[in-house]
Structures are given as structure tokens and as C-alpha cells.
C-alpha positions in Angstrom: 20.8 6.8 5.6 23.1 3.6 7.1 20.6 1.1 5.7 20.1 2.9 2.0 24.4 2.6 2.6 24.9 -0.7 3.7 22.2 -2.7 0.9 23.3 -5.0 -1.2 20.9 -4.5 -3.7 19.8 -1.5 -5.7 17.1 -0.4 -7.8 15.9 2.8 -9.2 12.7 4.3 -9.1 11.8 6.6 -12.2 8.8 8.7 -10.9 6.2 11.0 -13.7 6.6 14.1 -11.4 2.8 15.6 -12.5 -0.3 15.2 -10.8 -0.8 12.5 -8.1 1.9 10.1 -9.8 5.1 10.2 -7.8 3.6 10.4 -4.3 1.8 6.6 -4.9 4.8 6.0 -6.7 6.6 6.5 -3.2 3.9 4.8 -1.2 4.4 1.7 -2.5 8.3 1.8 -3.0 8.2 2.5 1.3 6.2 -0.7 1.3 8.6 -2.3 -1.4 11.6 -1.1 1.1 9.8 -2.4 4.6 9.4 -6.2 2.6 12.8 -6.1 1.6 15.3 -5.2 4.0 18.4 -5.9 1.8 17.6 -3.2 -1.2 18.0 0.1 -1.1 16.0 2.8 -3.3 16.8 5.5 -5.3 14.0 7.2 -6.4 14.2 10.1 -9.3 11.8 12.4 -9.8 12.5 16.9 -10.5 13.4 18.8 -7.7 9.8 20.2 -7.0 7.9 17.2 -6.8 10.9 15.0 -4.6 10.4 18.3 -2.5 7.1 18.0 -2.1 6.8 14.3 -1.7 9.2 13.3 0.4 7.9 15.2 3.6 9.9 12.6 5.9 12.8 10.5 5.4 13.1 6.7 4.8 16.4 5.0 6.0 16.3 3.0 2.8 15.2 5.3 -0.3 16.5 8.5 -1.5 15.9 10.9 -3.3 17.7 11.8 -6.9 16.9 15.4 -8.7 15.9 14.6 -12.8 16.5 18.1 -14.6 13.0 19.2 -15.0 13.7 20.6 -18.9 12.4 24.2 -18.5 15.0 26.2 -20.3 17.0 28.8 -18.2 14.4 31.8 -16.8 11.4 30.2 -17.7 8.5 31.2 -16.0 5.3 29.5 -15.5 2.7 31.5 -18.2 -0.6 29.5 -16.7 -0.5 26.6 -19.4 -0.6 23.4 -17.0 0.4 21.1 -20.1 3.5 23.4 -20.8 6.1 22.0 -17.9 5.1 18.3 -18.7 6.0 19.0 -22.4 8.9 20.1 -21.5 10.1 17.5 -19.3 9.0 14.9 -21.9 11.2 16.3 -24.6 14.4 15.9 -21.7 13.4 12.5 -21.1 15.2 9.7 -21.4 18.3 11.4 -21.4 17.4 13.5 -18.0 17.1 9.8 -16.2 20.0 8.3 -18.0 22.1 11.2 -16.8 20.6 10.9 -13.4 21.1 6.7 -13.2 24.4 7.4 -14.3 25.1 9.9 -11.4 23.2 7.9 -8.9 25.2 4.9 -9.4 28.9 7.1 -9.2 27.6 8.4 -6.4 26.6 5.1 -4.6 28.9 3.1 -6.3 26.4 0.4 -6.9 25.1 -0.6 -10.1 21.2 -0.7 -10.7 19.8 -4.2 -10.4 16.2 -3.5 -11.0 14.4 -0.5 -12.3 11.0 0.4 -11.3 9.2 3.0 -13.6 5.8 4.7 -13.9 4.1 2.8 -16.8 4.0 6.2 -18.7 7.7 5.6 -19.3 7.7 3.0 -22.5 11.5 3.5 -22.5 12.4 1.6 -19.5 12.8 -1.3 -21.7 15.1 0.4 -23.8 17.2 1.6 -20.2 16.3 -1.7 -18.6 18.1 -3.5 -21.6 20.6 -1.5 -21.5 21.4 -2.4 -18.2 20.4 -6.0 -18.3 18.3 -5.9 -15.4 14.5 -6.4 -14.9 11.5 -4.0 -15.6 8.7 -3.1 -13.6 6.5 -0.9 -14.6 3.8 0.7 -12.6 0.3 1.7 -14.1 -0.7 4.7 -11.8 -5.2 4.8 -12.9 -7.6 2.4 -13.3 -7.2 -1.2 -15.7 -10.1 0.1 -18.5 -7.5 3.3 -19.5 -4.6 0.9 -19.5 -6.4 -1.7 -21.9 -7.4 1.2 -24.2 -4.1 2.6 -24.4 -3.2 -0.9 -25.4 -5.7 -0.8 -27.6 -4.7 2.5 -29.5 -4.1 1.6 -33.3 -7.2 -0.3 -33.0 -9.5 2.1 -31.8 -8.2 4.6 -34.4 -8.8 2.2 -37.2 -12.5 1.5 -36.1 -13.5 5.5 -34.9 -11.1 7.6 -36.7 -9.1 10.5 -35.3 -11.4 13.5 -34.5 -14.6 12.1 -35.5 -18.2 12.4 -34.3 -18.1 12.2 -30.0 -20.8 10.5 -29.2 -19.4 7.7 -31.9 -20.1 4.5 -29.6 -17.2 2.2 -29.1 -17.6 -1.3 -30.3 -15.5 -3.6 -27.3 -16.0 -6.0 -25.1 -16.9 -4.8 -21.8 -17.2 -1.1 -22.4 -20.7 -0.7 -24.0 -22.6 2.9 -23.0 -19.2 3.8 -24.1 -18.5 6.7 -26.7 -15.7 8.2 -28.3 -16.2 11.4 -25.7 -15.1 9.0 -22.9 -11.3 8.2 -24.2 -8.6 9.4 -22.8 -7.4 12.3 -24.1 -4.7 11.4 -27.0 -6.3 8.2 -28.0 -8.7 9.3 -30.9 -9.2 13.0 -30.1 -7.0 16.3 -30.1 -3.6 16.2 -30.9 -2.1 12.7 -31.2 1.0 14.1 -31.3 1.8 16.0 -28.8 4.5 14.7 -26.3 1.9 13.0 -23.8 -0.6 10.9 -26.1 3.0 10.2 -28.1 4.4 8.8 -25.0 1.0 6.8 -24.2 0.7 5.0 -27.5 4.2 3.6 -27.0 3.0 1.8 -23.7 1.0 -0.6 -26.0 4.3 -1.4 -27.7 6.5 -1.7 -24.3 4.8 -3.0 -22.3 4.8 -6.5 -23.3 8.6 -6.0 -22.3 8.4 -5.7 -18.5 9.2 -8.4 -16.3 5.5 -7.3 -14.1 3.2 -4.7 -14.5 2.0 -3.4 -11.3 -1.6 -1.8 -11.3 -2.9 0.7 -8.4 -6.0 -1.2 -7.8 -7.4 -4.1 -6.5 -8.4 -7.2 -8.8 -12.0 -7.6 -7.7 -13.1 -4.3 -9.1 -12.8 -4.4 -12.4 -12.7 -8.5 -13.6 -13.4 -9.1 -16.7 -10.8 -6.2 -17.8 -8.1 -7.0 -15.4 -8.3 -10.7 -16.7 -7.7 -9.2 -20.4 -4.9 -7.9 -19.4 -3.6 -11.0 -17.2 -4.0 -13.3 -20.9 -1.7 -9.9 -22.3 1.0 -9.7 -20.2 2.7 -12.6 -18.2 2.8 -11.2 -14.8 -0.2 -8.4 -14.3 0.1 -7.3 -10.4 -3.3 -5.4 -8.8 -1.6 -4.2 -5.7 -3.3 -1.3 -5.1 -5.0 0.8 -3.5 -1.3 2.1 -2.9 -2.9 5.6 -0.7 -4.7 2.9 1.7 -1.6 2.4 3.9 -2.7 2.4 7.5 -2.3 6.1 9.0 -2.1 6.7 12.5 -4.5 9.2 13.6 -1.2 11.3 15.0 0.5 11.6 11.7 -3.2 12.8 9.7 -2.4 16.8 8.9 -6.0 18.1 10.0 -4.7 21.7 10.7 -7.6 23.5 9.1 -9.7 21.3 11.8 -12.2 19.6 9.1 -12.3 16.5 10.8 -14.0 18.3 13.7 -16.3 19.9 11.3 -17.3 17.5 9.9 -18.4 15.5 13.0 -20.5 17.9 14.0 -23.0 16.9 11.4 -25.3 14.4 10.6 -24.8 10.8 9.0 -24.3 10.9 4.8 -25.7 15.0 5.4 -22.0 16.5 4.3 -21.1 17.9 0.3 -17.4 17.2 0.5 -16.1 18.8 -2.8 -12.4 18.4 -4.4 -11.0 18.8 -8.2 -7.6 17.8 -6.8 -4.4 19.3 -6.9 -3.9 20.6 -10.7 -7.4 22.2 -11.5 -10.1 24.8 -10.8 -13.2 25.1 -12.3 -13.6 28.0 -14.5 -15.2 31.0 -13.0 -18.7 30.4 -14.2 -18.8 26.5 -13.3 -17.9 27.9 -9.6 -20.7 30.4 -9.5 -23.0 27.3 -10.5 -22.0 25.1 -8.1 -22.2 28.0 -5.4 -25.6 28.8 -6.4 -26.3 24.9 -6.7 -25.2 24.8 -2.9 -26.4 28.0 -1.5 -30.1 27.1 -2.5 -30.0 23.5 -1.9 -28.5 24.5 1.6 -26.7 21.4 2.3 -23.8 21.4 4.7 -20.4 21.2 2.4 -16.7 21.2 2.9 -14.5 22.2 -0.1 -11.2 22.3 -0.3 -10.4 25.1 -2.7 -6.6 26.0 -4.2 -6.2 29.6 -4.2 -7.9 32.8 -2.7 -11.8 31.8 -1.9 -12.6 35.5 -1.9 -11.6 36.1 -5.1 -12.8 32.8 -6.8 -16.2 32.3 -5.5 -19.6 35.3 -5.5 -18.8 38.0 -4.0 -21.1 37.6 -0.5 -21.1 33.7 -0.8 -18.6 32.8 2.2 -20.4 35.1 4.6 -24.1 33.6 3.4 -22.8 30.3 3.8 -20.6 30.3 7.0 -23.0 28.7 9.1 -23.3 25.9 6.3 -19.8 26.0 4.7 -16.3 25.1 5.1 -13.5 26.4 3.1 -10.1 25.3 3.6 -6.9 25.3 1.1 -6.6 21.5 1.6 -8.0 18.5 4.3 -6.7 15.3 5.0 -9.1 13.4 1.8 -9.0 9.7 3.0 -9.9 10.2 6.3 -12.7 13.0 5.6 -14.1 10.3 2.9 -14.1 7.6 6.0 -16.1 9.7 7.9 -19.5 8.6 8.1 -20.7 12.4 7.8 -20.0 12.9 4.4 -22.4 11.6 2.0 -21.3 12.8 -1.2 -18.0 13.8 -3.0 -18.0 16.2 -5.7 -14.8 15.2 -8.1 -12.9 15.6 -10.9 -13.0 12.1 -11.0 -8.9 11.3 -10.8 -8.3 7.6 -10.2 -7.1 8.0 -6.7 -10.1 10.2 -5.6 -12.3 7.5 -7.6 -10.4 4.7 -4.9 -10.7 6.8 -1.8 -14.3 7.4 -2.4 -14.8 3.7 -2.8 -12.9 3.1 0.7 -14.7 5.4 2.4 -18.1 4.0 0.7 -19.2 7.8 -0.6 -21.2 8.6 -4.0 -19.8 10.5 -6.5 -21.0 13.2 -8.9 -17.7 14.0 -11.2 -16.7 16.8 -13.6 -13.8 15.6 -15.5 -11.3 17.6 -17.4 -8.8 15.6 -18.6 -6.5 12.5 -19.5 -8.2 9.6 -18.0 -11.1 11.4 -15.8 -13.5 11.3 -18.4 -13.4 7.1 -18.9 -13.4 7.3 -15.0 -16.5 9.3 -15.0 -18.2 7.3 -17.3 -17.2 3.7 -15.5 -18.3 4.6 -12.0 -21.6 5.9 -13.7 -22.8 2.8 -16.1 -20.9 0.3 -14.9 -20.4 0.4 -11.2 -23.6 2.7 -10.4 -22.5 4.3 -7.6 -21.8 8.1 -9.2 -23.2 10.2 -11.5 -22.0 12.3 -14.1 -23.2 15.5 -15.3 -25.7 16.8 -17.6 -23.3 18.4 -20.7 -20.2 17.3 -18.5 -20.0 20.6 -16.7 -21.5 22.2 -13.7 -24.6 24.3 -14.4 -26.8 25.3 -11.2 -29.6 23.0 -12.1 -27.5 19.7 -13.1 -25.2 20.5 -9.9 -29.1 20.7 -7.4 -30.2 17.6 -9.2 -27.2 15.4 -8.9 -27.2 16.5 -4.9 -30.7 16.4 -4.3 -30.2 12.7 -6.1 -27.8 11.3 -3.9 -28.5 12.7 -0.6 -32.2 12.4 -0.6 -33.5 10.0 -2.9 -34.1 6.2 -3.2 -31.5 6.1 -6.2 -28.8 7.7 -3.9 -29.5 5.1 -1.5 -29.2 2.4 -4.5 -25.7 3.9 -5.3 -24.5 4.4 -1.6 -25.2 -0.1 -1.2 -23.3 -0.3 -3.9 -20.3 1.5 -3.2 -20.7 -0.3 -0.2 -20.4 -3.6 -1.7 -16.9 -2.2 -3.0 -15.8 -1.1 0.0 -16.2 -4.9 1.3 -14.3 -6.0 -1.8 -11.1 -3.6 -1.1 -11.0 -4.3 2.8 -11.0 -7.7 2.0 -8.5 -7.2 -0.6 -5.6 -5.1 1.2 -6.5 -7.7 4.7 -3.4 -10.8 4.9 -4.6 -13.5 2.2 -6.3 -10.8 0.2 -5.8 -10.3 -3.7 -3.7 -7.2 -3.2 -1.8 -8.4 -0.7 -0.9 -11.8 -2.4 0.2 -10.2 -5.5 2.1 -7.8 -3.6 4.1 -11.0 -1.9 4.5 -12.1 -5.7 6.0 -8.8 -6.2 8.2 -8.7 -3.7 9.5 -12.0 -4.2 10.5 -11.3 -7.7 13.0 -8.4 -5.9 13.9 -10.4 -3.6 15.2 -13.1 -5.8 17.3 -10.4 -7.9 21.1 -11.2 -7.8 22.8 -8.5 -5.9 25.5 -6.6 -7.6 
């Protein structure tokens, strides 16, 4: 860690340790570290998050553990929201304590604070330290715009009112209350997570820069509305599209070899992300649809497939399907044999689908997933939501056949191909994301050293 110790500037990075937040933030931190040779980065997250995120060391980025907020002797009881709530009750105090420990250990005051944009308290910490605050938004521009408009939306549609009530906002024609991220106008709006997100609207204007995990051309009108609102709104994504050499790809389950044995645009790739597995009756419905359609499928499934899937399914589909506990998703979606992606509609999955040029079938669960599903379906036109919002045998069969076998599916492929060309252009030299990244680097390079 010689580079870390000898740097003249010190940036603290505060990660949100749940879902797919910490890994993309570390990804952009690595890019910034490469572009700012005289700067060291202290990456603050929980021990569990750091252990899973830091698979390899980086000369000028060092992980530091933050208290996870869990009471002594805590054992996980299956509710994924519970550890999040405990963690959020411990912030910002846990982060302030950790920053003090980092400064004490390194002997270098912090010159800039980079945080997940969820952390509205980043504004207060940065003010206290008299340093700039850079907030990093991990989701899409539409989700950010709606969180900023929370109070206005609540005035218009109320709270926990009929879910089919339309949203009366420019650029949101065809959207309903049910498409809003959790906690804006439905559910327990005072729970820790919705309360945290509500504060974003007030605090983000205090950030020196807001960095988004997207590219400008994807949702130009909404991006322009955000640029009018903030003095420096930078699209430097997708964060996950950093070039990865084939030698570093973990494909220990042989997914890419398996996919290569199939025809172009014929394989169904299934993954519902790292947090959620659909309920048993939906898994059964999807299995029945796959069996009856007879499309080849690759399924990245958490847990034990023999216990979760219908009896005999693995044996009956062994010649058609492959089920693995983990798959190199980005590389799979870039493979020409993959024809459709069955997903939870998380933002990273949407971006990876675009980069691969693969249409989606979305079964959203929480957060921004329903909003993303509605956006990719009605605005960009390269995905399908499921009838009733859940997996049924009939709905899954209909969606799979439409995308893989119909003219409408070909049109969706053409639409996502256009976006693929735009994202490739954005991350090439002089592309919009690269130019915005240069602006961010310039901001960090002009920090006065401590």
C-alpha cells in the first residue's frame, strides 16, 4: 500500500453496503484512483460488504470497516430489510466515528467526501469538515427525479391511495402510482429507508457534484431536467462497463462454453439478482413455462435448486438447461446466443442488458425495480413486464415466445441495439460519459492538498 501512504490528497468514500451498491461504487473509485495518481482513497463500508467487494487489492484504495449497527448476538431471521434498518439507525454516527479513526491512522485529514447519494447526511459531514461533497447516484435518472419530487407527488396522489392512479408529470405519461419506488406514495413512508430517501431532495443541492450511474443519451429529457436543478450533474456510467480481460472472468461453472453451443438469440438467461428469489409458486410457474416452451436456458439461482424447484425438473430439462449458483452476467449478456434476460429489473441489470443488446422480461420486487420495469417497457420499448406483475406459467410462456419468436421481439431487439450503440459511444474516448468523467477528475485534482 505504498501508493496509499505516500499520496498528497485523501478522499473518503462512504458506501451503502446492501444490494449492488458497494461494488459499482468501488468500481468508479478504482477508475478515479487510476486517473488521480497523487490521491489515496479510504473506502468505508461494513466488514461483510468489504470482505465480499475487495477481491483484490488496489495500491491507493484501502477498505475500512464501519459498524453494521447489529445488536450483539443478532441472528438473521430472513427479513432482508431488518439489517438495513439496524444499519441506518447507526448512521451517520458510525461513519463519523470511522472517519475519525481513518484520519487518526493515516495522519491525513480528508480533503473530499464521496458518498452513495442515499446518504443525505454527507452534506452535513462535508460541511463540518469544510470539504466538497460528491454524491453518487447508483440508479437511473428517473428514480432520482421522482425522489426529488416526493413532496409534490404526495400532494398530487396522496399516500396509499389507489395504485392505478396515473402520474401527472411530464415524461411520465403511462406511469401509475404503483410504478413509483417504494416509500414515495405507498407503504410505511416513515420507515428508515423511505425517510432516508426523502431527505435526498433537500440535501443533494448542497453537493459539489452529483455523479450518476448512467449515460446522458439514455434518458435525455429527464437528464436535462436534473441538469437544470443541479450545478454539476455528471453521467459517468455505466460503472460496470470497465473493460475486463477474459483471463480475469470467473467462469468456474462453464457458462460461456455452454452458451456457445446454442444458436444465435436462442438462450433464455435467468437471474433475479443477489438478494431475492421469487416465491415457490412463481418458481414453479417459471419452471413449467420453460419446460413447455423447450427453449434452452441458463439460470443463475441462489441456494439449492433441488429443494427450490419442482421435483424431477432438473432431470427432465438436463439436455436443455443449465443451473448454476453464480454466472458472469455481463459476459453472458454480451454473448450472441443469449436472446432474452429474465430479471428483477435492477438498474445494473438494465444497463448490462443494454450493453449486451438483449431484451428483458422483468419481474420486479422492491425499490426502483417496478419503475425500471415500466420505463424499459413503455418508454424505451425493449422489455416486457409480466401481466399482474408476477410469474405465472401462461404469462411467462407468452412473454418468452413474444421476444424469441415474433416480429415484435425483433423490433425490441432493434430498439435495444440502438441503445447499445449509444452506450458504446458514450464510454469511448470523447464520448459523453468519458467527458463527464474528465470533469469529475478535474474537480478532484484541483482539491487543495491537506
